[in-house]
C-alpha positions in Angstrom: 20.9 13.0 0.4 21.4 15.9 2.8 20.6 15.4 6.5 17.8 18.0 6.4 16.1 16.2 3.5 16.4 12.9 5.3 14.8 14.4 8.4 12.0 15.7 6.2 11.3 12.3 4.8 11.5 10.7 8.2 8.8 13.1 9.4 6.7 12.3 6.4 7.1 8.6 7.0 6.2 9.0 10.7 3.1 11.1 9.9 1.9 8.5 7.4 2.5 5.7 9.9 0.6 7.6 12.6 -2.3 8.2 10.2 -2.5 4.6 9.1 -2.3 3.3 12.7 -5.0 5.8 13.8 -7.4 4.3 11.3 -9.1 1.3 12.9 -8.9 -2.0 11.2 -12.1 -2.5 9.3 -14.2 -5.1 11.0 -15.4 -7.9 8.7 -18.8 -9.0 10.0 -20.1 -12.5 9.0 -22.9 -12.5 6.4 -25.1 -14.5 8.7 -24.9 -15.8 12.2 -27.7 -18.3 11.8 -28.0 -20.6 8.8 -31.8 -20.5 9.0 -31.9 -16.7 8.8 -31.6 -15.7 5.2 -32.7 -12.2 5.6 -35.6 -10.3 4.2 -33.6 -8.6 1.4 -32.2 -10.9 -1.2 -29.5 -8.4 -2.1 -28.2 -8.3 1.5 -25.8 -11.3 1.2 -24.1 -10.2 -2.0 -23.8 -6.6 -0.6 -22.3 -8.0 2.7 -19.8 -10.1 0.7 -18.8 -7.1 -1.4 -18.3 -5.0 1.8 -16.3 -7.8 3.3 -14.1 -8.0 0.3 -13.5 -4.3 0.3 -12.6 -4.3 4.0 -10.3 -7.2 3.6 -8.5 -5.6 0.7 -8.2 -2.3 2.6 -6.8 -4.0 5.7 -4.3 -6.0 3.6 -3.1 -2.9 1.7 -2.8 -0.9 4.9 -0.7 -3.7 6.4 1.6 -3.8 3.4 2.1 0.0 3.4 2.9 -0.1 7.1 5.6 -2.7 6.5 7.1 -0.6 3.8 7.1 2.5 6.0 8.7 0.5 8.9 11.4 -0.7 6.4 12.0 2.8 5.1 12.3 4.3 8.6 14.8 1.5 9.5 16.8 2.2 6.4 16.8 6.0 7.2 18.3 5.2 10.6 20.6 2.4 9.8 21.8 3.3 6.3 21.0 6.9 5.7 23.4 7.1 2.7 21.1 4.5 0.9 17.8 6.2 1.7 16.3 7.6 -1.6 18.4 5.3 -3.8 16.7 2.8 -6.0 17.3 -0.8 -4.7 17.7 -2.1 -8.3 19.8 0.5 -10.2 21.1 2.4 -7.2 20.2 5.8 -8.9 18.4 8.5 -7.0 14.6 8.0 -6.8 12.9 11.1 -8.2 12.0 13.8 -5.6 8.3 13.8 -6.8 8.1 10.0 -6.2 9.6 10.3 -2.8 7.2 13.1 -1.8 4.3 11.0 -2.9 5.6 7.7 -1.5 8.5 8.3 0.9 8.7 4.5 1.4 9.4 3.9 -2.3 12.2 1.3 -2.8 12.5 1.6 -6.6 12.7 4.5 -9.1 9.9 4.8 -11.7 11.9 3.0 -14.4 12.8 -0.1 -12.3 9.2 -0.2 -10.9 7.8 -0.2 -14.4 10.0 -3.2 -15.3 8.6 -5.1 -12.3 5.0 -4.2 -13.1 3.5 -7.4 -14.5 1.8 -5.4 -17.3 5.1 -3.7 -18.1 3.7 -0.3 -17.2 1.1 -0.5 -19.9 -1.8 1.9 -19.6 -4.2 -0.5 -21.3 -6.8 -2.2 -19.1 -7.0 -6.0 -18.8 -10.3 -7.6 -19.6 -11.8 -8.5 -16.2 -13.3 -11.6 -17.7 -10.0 -12.9 -19.0 -8.5 -15.7 -17.0 -4.8 -15.4 -16.3 
């Protein structure tokens, strides 16, 4: 990868990192602070639980992406010759994939092999237990 391309991806990574760090961690409020207070709306508790689940999931995903960004920035500085190479097959990661996810570690083919569904586009039955 050319030094100008590497600098471009470093800027993208830093911008993504800044954007994610600027977003505050979603606060997850308890459903109730008093066991006696059930609330006037019987739908309140399930709604709060759903919002807690969404906030928790978003916080977890943000944390994972920040770790991948940090790892990619370290790789760009410490081993620039390896940046943009698939960590499995050592082939170039496609430009479109790097533009969308400059922290990508794998090419599309290797990532699809790691996908537990094998890259299948069919949806799993949500009621099926794995």
